[in-house]
N, C-alpha and C positions, 0 to 999 in steps of 0.2 A: 685591324688589330683586335677589335672587340670580339669578332667571331672566332679568331684563332684561339682565344682563351678557352673555348668550349669544344674545340675539335678533339675528338678522342685520340689518344695515343695510338690506338690500333690503326686509324687512318694514316697517321704520320708514318708508322712502321711500314705499312703496305706501300706507301708512296716512295719510301726510301729503297724498297726492293726486299722481297722476302723469298728465300730459297729453301731447297730441300734440307740443307744442313741446319738452317734455323728451325724448321719444323721438327726435325729429329730432336734437337736439343730441348725445344719447348715441350715436346711430348714426354721425354724422360723427366723433365722438371715437373710437369703437370701430374704424372703418375706418382712421383715422390711426394708431392704436396698432398695429393689425394689420400695416400696411405697414412700420412700424419693427421689429416683432417677427419678421417672416418671415425676414429674413437672419440676425438675431441667434440665433434658435432653432436654425437649422441649424449656424451657426458654433460655438455653445456645445456642441452635441452632438458635433461632430467633434473639438473640442478636448478633450472629456472622454473620448475614446477609443472612441466608439461611432458609430452611423450617424445621418445627419442627420434622418431621419423621427422618431427618438425625441425629439429636441428639439421638433419640431413637435407631436407628440402630447402632450408635457408642457404646452406652451403652450395647447393646446386643452382638454384635460381639466382640468388643475390650474387654468388661468386661469379657466375657467368656474366651478369649485367655489369658488375663493377669492372671486370676486365675488358668487356667489349666497349664500354662507353666512358671509362675513366680517364683521368688525366695523368696517370702514372703508367710507365711501361711494365712494371713488374708487381704491382699491387695484387695481393690475394685477399679476397673478401669472404665474409661469412659470419657466423655467430661468434661472439667473443665473450670472455669472462666478465668484461666490464659491465655488460647488461644484466648479469644474473640478479643482483639485488633489486633493481627497479622492475624487471620483468616478473620476478617472483611475487612482489607486492601487488602489482597490477592484476595478475591472474587471480591472486587470493581475494582481492577486493571487488574486481569487476568481471572476472571470468575471462576465458580466452577471447571472447568477442571484444571485450574492452582492450585487450592487448592488440588485436587487429586494428582497432580504431586508433590506438596510440601510435602504432607503427606507421599507419597511413598518414596521420597528421605529421609525424616526425619526418617522413619522406617528403611531404610537401614543403615543410619548413626548410629542409636541406636544399631542395631545388630552388626555392625562393632565395635562400642565402647565397647560393652559387650565382644565380642570375643577377643579384644585387652586388656581386663581387665582394662579398663579406669573407671570402676565404683567406684573404690577407690579414684580416683581423685576428684570426686564430693564432697568428704568430705572437700576438701580444698577451697570450695567456700566461700569467705568472707561474714560474716553475714550482714554487711551494704549493700552489693550489693543485697543480697536476700531480705532484708527488703525494700530497696528502690524500686526495680522493682515490688515487690508484692504490696506495697502501691500505686505505680503509676498505676498498672493494676486495682486496686480497684477504683481509681478515674476515669479511662477510662470507666469502666463498669457502674459506676454511671451516667456519662455523656451520655452514649449510651442509657440509659433507659428513659431519660426525655421525648422524643417524645411519647412513649406509656404510660408513667405514667400520662402525662397531656392530652393525646389524641389529639396532635397537627396535623393539616392537612397540611402536607408538603410532597413534592414529594420524597425526600430522605434525609438521614442523612449524612452530610459530614464526611470524615474520619479524617480530621485535627481537632484538639481539639478546636482551637480558631475559625475556620470557623464554627464548629458545634454549639458553643454557640452563635455566631452571627446569625446563622440561627434560633436557638431557640428563640432568642429575636425578630426576625422579624416575626415569625409565632405565637408568644405567644397569640395574640388576637383570634386565632382559637382554643384555648384549650376548651375541652369538660368537663362540670361539671360532667357528668356521669363517665368519665374515672378517674377524680381526686377523686371522691367519692369511686370508686372501689379500686384505689391504696391505699388511706388512710385506707379504711376498711380492705384490705388485710394485710397492715403493722400492724395495730392494732391487728388483729387476730393472726398473727404469733408471735408478741411480747408477747401477753397475754398468748397464749398457752405455749410458751417457759418458761414463768415465773411461771405459775400455774400448768401446766401439761407437764413438759419437756420431758417425754417419748413418748408423742403423736406426730404423723407426722404432724407438724405444716404447712408445705408447702402444702401438699395435702389437709388438712382440709380447709385452707384458700382458695385454688384454687377452691375446690368443692363448698363452701358456696358462694363465689363471683360469680361463674357460675350460681348457682341456683337463686341468687338475680337478676343478670343481665337478665337471661332468663324469670323469672317469671314476672318481672316488665317491660320487653321490653326496657331496658335502651339503649340509642343510643351510644353504645360503640363498638369499633372495636373488632372482635373476630378472632380466628384462621381460622374459616370458611370464614369470609368475606375477609380476606387477602390472605389466601393460598388455600381456597377451601376444607378444611378438610384433614384428614390423611388417607392414603391408609391402608386398613386392610389386609395386606399380609406380608409374610416373607421377610427379606432382600434378595435381589437378586444380584448375581454377575453381575457387570456391569462396563464397562469402558466408560466414556464419552469422548468427544473430548478433548484430552490432548495436550496442546501446548508444545510439546517436544522441539521445536525450541527456546523456551524462558527459557530453563533450567538454563542457566547461570544467567539470571535475577532473577530467583526464588531461587537460592542457598542460599542467605542470609536469606530469610524467612524460608527455609527448616532447616537451621542451628538453627534459633531461636526456631522453633517448637521442634526440637530434643533436644536442650538444656533445654527448659522448661519441656518437657516430662521426661527427665532424672533427672533433679534436683527435680521436684515435686514428682516423683515416689519414689525416694530414701529418700527424706525427710519424705514422708508418711510412708515408710517402717521403718524408724528409730523411728518415733512416735509410730507405731504399736508395734515394738519390746519393747519399754518402757512400753506399756500397758499390754502385755502378757508375758513379760520376755523371749522373743525369740531372734533369730538372723537371719536376712535375708541374702540372697546371692546376693550381689549388682550386680555383672556382669551377673548372670543368670536373674535377674530382668530386666536389660537393654535389654537383648536379647528378653525377653518376651514382653517388651514394644515396641520394634521394630516390632516384629511379629504382635502385636495387631494393630499398626498403618498401616502396610501394609494391613492386613485383613480389617480394617475399610475402607480404601480407595477403596479397590476392591469391597466392598459391599455398596458403596454410603454413607459413613459416614464422620466423622470429625476426627481431631487429638484427641488422647486419652492419658491418663496417670493415675497414681494412684491418687485417690481423698482422701485427708486427712479426710474431714468431713464424707464421706460415709464409709471410713475404720474404723473410730472411732465408727460410728453407728453400724457397723457390729460386732465389738468387744463387745460393750455394750449389744448387742442383743444376745450374746452367741456364735457367730461364732468363730471357732478356727481352721478351716482347709480351704483349697482352694475350697472345695465343696460349702461352703456358697456363695462365689463369683459366682460360676457357676450357682447355684440356683437363685441368684439375676438376672442373665441374662435370665434364663429360665422364671422366673415370669414376667419380663419385656416383653418378647415375648408374653406371654399369655395376658398381659394387652393390647398390641398393637392389637392383633387379636380380643379381646373381646370388647375393649372400644373405638376403633378408630372412630366409628360413632358419639360418644358423645363428642369427643375432639374438634369438630368444634365449640362448644358453649362456649369454654373457652375464657374469655375476655383477651386481650393482656395486659390490665392494671393490672390484677391480676398477670400475669407472670412477669411484670415489678416490682411489689412489692416483688416478690420472689427474683429477682436479686438485688434489692436495699439492701435487708438483706444480701445476699451473699457478695455484695461489702463492706458493713460495717464490716462483720466478717473478710473479707480478708484484710482489711486495717491495722489491728494490730496496732492500734494507740498507745497503751502502749509500744509495742516493738519499735515503731518508736521514741517515746519520750525517751525511755531508751537508744537507740543507740545514740541519739543526745547528751546525757550526757557523752558519751565516749570522748576520745581524739579528737582534732580538725580534724585530718586526717580522722578518721572514719566518723565523721559528714559530712565532705566534700564529701566523697564517697557516703554516703547515700543521700544527697541532690542532687548531680549531677545525680545519677542513677534515683532518683524519678522524677526530672525535665525533663530529657531526655525521660523517659518512657511516661510521660504525654504529652509533647509538641512536641516531635519529633518522635522517633521510638524505639521500644523495642530492636531491634538488636543493634542499636547505643548505647543505654543505657547500655546494658550488656558489650559491648566491652569497652566503656569508663570507666565504673565502675571497670572492671578488670584491665585495664591499670593504672588507678589512684591508685587503691589498691596496685599494684605492686610498684609504685613509692613511696607511703607512707611507704610501708614495707622497701624498700631500704633505705629510709631516716632514719627510725628507726634503721635499722641494723647498718648503718654507725655511728649513734649516740651512739648505744650500744657498738660498738667496741672501740670507743674513751673513753667512761666512764669506761668500764670494761677491761682496758688494763691488759693483763696477765691472764685473766680468759677465759677458753675455753667456747665458746658460745653453743656448743653441745658436748655431750660425744661421744666416738668413734663410737658407733653404731647409734647415733642419737636418742637414747631412754633414758628412765629414769634409774637412777643409783640405783641398788639394792645391797647394801653393806651387805654381809653375817656376817661380824664381828660385825657390829652395831646391826644386827637383833638378835644375841645371847644374847645381854644385855637387850632386851626389856622385859617388864612385860608380863605375859600371857594375851592373848586377845588383844594385841597391835601390829599393823603393821606400817611400815614406808617406804616411798619412797621419793626419791629426784629427782627434775627436774633440768636439767642444760640447760640454753639457753632461748631465748625469747619465751614467751608463746603467739604466734600470730596465725592468722587464719590457717597457714600451719601446726602447731603443736598441736593446741588445741584439735583435736580429740583423741590424745593419752590419755588424762585424762579419756575418756569414757571407756578405756580398762583396767584401773588399777584394779577395783574391780573384774574383770573377772579372775584375776590371783590367787584369793584365793579360795581354795576348801571349806573352812568354813569361812564365813564373820567374821572379827574381831569385837571386841567391840569398839575399838578406832583406828582411822586411822590418822597417822601423815603424812602430806604432806610438805616436806622440800622445800622451794622456795628461799633460800638465793642466789642461782646461777641463778635466773631468773631476768635479768636486766630490761626487759620491758614486758608489757602485753597490749593487745588491747581488743576491744569489743568482739571478738570471743573467746579470752582466758577467759574473765570474764563470758561469756555465758557458756563455758565449765565447769568452776568452779561451776556455779549455777546448771548445770545438774548433776555434781558429788555430790554436796551437797544434791540434791533431791534424788538421788539414795541411798546415805548413810542414809538419813532420812527414806526412805522406808524400808531399811534393819536393822534399829535400830543401825546404826553405828554413833559414834560421830566423827566429822572431826575436826582436829587441823591443822591449817596452820602456819608454823613457818618461821621466817627469811625474811619476806617481805622487799624488798628494797624500796627506796623512791617512784620511779615511779609506780611500781605495787600497793603499799599501797595507793597512791593517787587515782589511777584509780579505784581500788576496792571500795574505799570509795565513789567516785563520782557516781558509778553505784549501790550504795545502797546494797552492800554485807556486812552485819553487823553481829557481834557476836550474837549468840542465845544460851541461857542457855540450856545445854543438847544436842545441835545439832552442833554448830560451835564455835570454839575458835581460837583466834589469839595469837601466842607466839612470843616474840622478838627474841628468839634463840632456838636451839634444846633442850638444857638442861631444859628450861622453859616448852617446850612442853612435855618432859618426865615427869616432875613433875605434870603437869596437868593431863596427862594420868594415872599416879599412883593414883591420887585422885579420878579419875573417875572409875577406875577398882577395886581398893582395897576395897572400901566400899561394892561393890557388892559381892566380895569374902567373906568378913567378915560376911555379912548378911547371906550368904548361910551356913557358918560354925556354926553360932549361931542358 
């Protein structure tokens, strides 16, 4: 069983049988994702403070390794926007050699975390921390693109957020109308295509049209060629630059941040992918593959890499169902580099800035941010602290402080729960849900019931996602007894919403019974409301049974007549 956790999904797929139709579907999906990844990889590399080919090499090398050795069937790997702030700072302070060392160390950390089976611990990351640093990264990405979006003539972009905006204000008179025009045109094209033709590759189309306009009319806008001298049309080559091993201790915090981001984002992406295809990834095997991919990317002149949620979703929507699609995505990118490199030098940087501005907006998750702010005050505090520290200070500090404050908030809630719920066990003997066989025998046909004991907080919320997997045949009605749940936080409500969505997809009616005062208040604050035919609230278990009989018996009567 231990070894199975690290068997790549590619091996599993090949054992199950892989035919020509599967290969055809995966090839089409791989080509589709490669078209999406091509402009993104270059834009992310430039925003990180390095040359565009390094982003392409990362997508090729790391993307291939993540798909070939990963624990998800459909994960697409490569550079992502989450790394931009930390990579930019590392390159500014330690040079590209320092980034290589950081990426190597992060890769080794990920391999170690996977072998130590720490992948399951990623499930316990508090949702406010994730939302806070994700929104903070989005703001950092937006601010990093102002120079290219406006075409400012300035020697460099400061790493500090406040200094950066002070520099923008100073150099604002140097803005180029051509760059502003290309940025606005690129944004409008991307948004229009996504609205009217959502299946089209909006980034690539906008980039191509902006390049054609800029070249045809000779617009005075900075391009890849004018800044970097064009892209090399060759294969990624094994190469070790001058690595400052003497500064390893200084680079350890940044290495940890890269490893943490790679682990969290890859596993979040794998969870999203599981929900889309009805699969189940191997979290520890995925971490090992992410570590191998980051080591490989560093040795071939790339950047940090992880699973990319947007590209993974594109792969699934395009028909990809096996790791072959991700490997084909890397192969197509390699073909693009070899064939199109001479043309890449004409791409205006303002158009790439437009691409990243859209990425930043999508990454900000404004609705999720607002939703979490409506949670209890402790969660809101964690969210705002993590967000503020990510933007104004450092991502590593933001994560550390967010986790520490989350722990203190949790301890405060636990102490409060023990005081209010005297005489009631906060968790059952196994720390799991209570499955009472005697109660189950009295249930109407097609009805299942489970009871949760203890606080439904970020450390226990993931258990809800496993409830429906225990049924060989999905029930018609699912009763969730929560009378022994004294408190619930934002992660618990988030888990309830995921459970409700899974029930809806399977045609299961969810009934929640016995909510105490605090959980009922938080659930209402976060807009989880009854829905006819989908979700019901009952004051006690007997009322839940009565509702379930009303829902099940009319169906049985209809079949009998």
